[in-house]
N, C-alpha and C positions, 0 to 999 in steps of 0.2 A: 417355518422360517429357516433361513440359512444363517445363518448368521454368517488391518491386517497390516544420508544421515543415520544413524544408529545412536541411540541414547541409552544411558544407564542411570538408574535412580539408585543412590547409595546414601548411607548415613554420613553426614558431615561430622567433623571433629566436635562440634558443639551439640551433637545429638539430633540435629535437625535433618532435613532431607535436601540433598543437592542432586543435580542432574549433570552427568558427564557426557560430553560428546564422543563421537567415534574415535577421534584423534586426541582425546584428553582435554579438549577445551570446554569450559563451562557454557551451557546454553540455558536460557531461561525464558525464551519467548515462544517456543513451540507448544501447541496445544497438548500433546501427549505428556509433556513434562509436568504441566500443571495438573493434568488429569490424574496421573499416578499419585501425586502429592495429595490431591483433594480427597482421594478415597479414604485416607486415614488408616489404611492397612498396609502392611509390608508387601506391596505388589510392585513388580518391576515391569515397565513397559519399554520395549525396544521396537524401533521401526526403521524402515528404509524406503526411499523413493527410487532406489536403484534396482528396479524390477528386472531390467534387461541383463544385468550381470549374471554370469554363469555360476550361481551359488552351488556349492557342492552338496550332494545328497548321500546318505547311506545307501548301500546296495538295495536293501529292502524297500527304501523310499523310491529309488529309481524304478524298481519293478512296479510299484504302485501307479506311477504315472507313465509307464511305458505305453506308447501309442497315443498319449494324450496330445491335444493341440499345444503348440509352443507356448501360447499365452497361459494356458492352464498349468503347464510344467513350470514356467517362470514364476508365477504367483505362488504356487505350491512351495517351490524352493526358497523364495524370498521370505515367506512367512516363517519357514522352519529355520532359516538363518537367524532371524530375529529371536526366535524361541531359544536357540542354542546360545546366543549371546546373553540372553536373560538367565539361562541356566548357569553360565559361567559367573554372572553377577551374584547368583545365589550360592556359588561354590558347589554346584552340582555338575558332575561329569556329563558333558553333552552326549545326548543319545538320540537314536532315531525316534521320530514321532510318526507312528503309523495310524491309519484309521482303525476304528474298532472292528470294522468289517462285519461279516456274517450276512444274514438275510434280513430284509426289511426295507423300510423307506430310506432314502438317501440321508435325511437329517440324522438318522440313527447310525447307519453304517459308516458314514464319513466323519463322524465325531472323532477327534484325536484321542489317542490312548497315551496318557502321560506316565512318566516314570513314577515309581512308588514314592509317595511323599510330596508329590508336586501336583498343583492344580494350575490350569492355564486355559488360554483361549487364543485362537488364531483368527486373523481377519485380513482381507485384501480386497482391493478394487483397482481400477486402472491407475497405475502410477504410484501406488502406495500399498505397503504391506506392514503388518505389525503383529506383535505377540505380547500378551500379558501373562506373567507367571508369579506364583507365590508358593510358599511351603504350606502343606496341608495342616500343619500344627497351628498355623496362624490364620489361614484363609480357607474357608469352607469351599468356596468356588468363586470363579471370576469369569465374566463375559466381556468381550471387547468387540466393537464394531466400528468400521470406518465407511463413510459414504461421501460421495461428491455433494457439495453444497448446492444442490440443484433441486428444483421442485420435482415431485414424483411424476411419472408418466400419467397421462390422462386416464382416469378411471381407477387407478390403484388406491387412491386415498379412501375410496368407499369401502374397500375390503380390508383396510388397515385400522381405521379408527373406530372408537366406540364413543358413546355419549360423553360429553365433557371435554373431549380432546380438541374439538373445534375451537372452543373458548381458549384452551391452552395455547393453541397456535396463534390465535388473534392477540392474546396478551403478549406473546413473544414478539410479534410484529410491531406492537406499539413501542417496544424497547429498542428493537433493531429490525427494520423492515428488510434488511439484506439477507437475513438468515432464512433458509428454506425450512420453515417450521414443520411442514408435513413430512419432509424427509427426516427431520430430527426425531419426530415421534416414531417413525419406522425404524430408525437406527437404534433408538433406546429399547424398543421391543425386541430387536435382534439381540442386543447385548443381554437383556434380561433372560431371553430364552437360553443363551449360551451359559449363563450362570445357573439357570433352573435345571436344565437337562442332566448334568452330571450328578445332581443331588436326588433326582426323582426317577430318572430313566423314562420320563413321560413327555408326551407332546404338550405344547402350550401354544394355542392358537392366538392370532392377533386379537380376537374378540374375547379371549379369556383374561386379558390383562389390560388395565387402564393405567396409563402413565401421566404424571403431572410434572411437566417441565417448568422449571423456574428460571427467570432471567439471570440468577446468580450462578448458573452453571451446575445446579443440582437437579435431581429428579427423584421422585418416589413412585412406587407403583402398588397396585393392589388388585385383588381378584374382582371379577364382574359377576353379577347374577348370583344364582345359587351355586356357589363354588364348591368343588370337591375340597375336603379338609386339607389336602396337601397344598392347595392354592394359597393357604394362609402364609406359606413360606414367602410369598411375594412381598409381604409387608416388612420382611427383614432385609430386603435388598437395599444396598447403598448405591445410589445412582449418581453419576457425574457426567457432564458433557462439556466439550470445548470445541472451538473452531480453530483450525490451523491453516496456515497458508505458506506454501513453499513453491518457488518457481512460478508464481502467478496463479496457482491452482488452490482453491479453497476446499477443505474437507471438513466434515463433521465427525468428531470422535466421541463415542459414548462408551462408558464402562459401567458395569454392574457387578457388585461383589456381595458375598454373604460371609460374615465372620465365622471362623471355625467354631466358636462357642455356641453359635445358633444353628449351624447347619446340621441336618440329620446325618447320621453315619450308617444307616442301615440300607439305603436304597441307592447308593452311588453306582454309576456305570463303571465297568471294569477298566 
């Protein structure tokens, strides 16, 4: 799996959660605002649709994408701009976010390396980038994914779903036939993988995990088959999903998080 306006989630004076827009105005209708609140953990989600802007990068980040296609560089930079905005919200000095690197498959070498004490996730697609961050003392890991609200390409669903997820998609369609349920399952599994990998350092295939999406914007997940003992961690994942629309384009947003009190601390990626 691979597993991206700027908003800020902050504590309100009454102890609740409020969302502040990029220019200080309150916003409450965008999917990522509700998504961060619904997780029930101190997670900050910042996003932008201004992918074409020349977002600044640290020199080491520039070197990482040197020679990359313009679209790849733009999405890379926009997601990191969101992450640094979230760092400021958490009162953390903005820093470079470099890939873990090394040798091995892309899903391992391209995973972001976060500053000490920070957990996070980056995501991007055409016209949308986002980041979710939290402090490791409160949040064990977090995964974030954004996808266009469009049906998966022909043939992809067969490689994504496991038994029971067809029914899940059908149930969602009964409540809202406009949502691309197959793409939502795909996105949820992407978010779960992004929360899973930093804690285990291991691959998680589409067929290793079953998600149960609910019309109320929540989802849970669990292992399939004769799972490895580490797969039991999936049962601790808090899953949330929302639909957001800006500029006439609908996106599916999914987030998966594991509380710090549950997350293992012995097998995290560097």
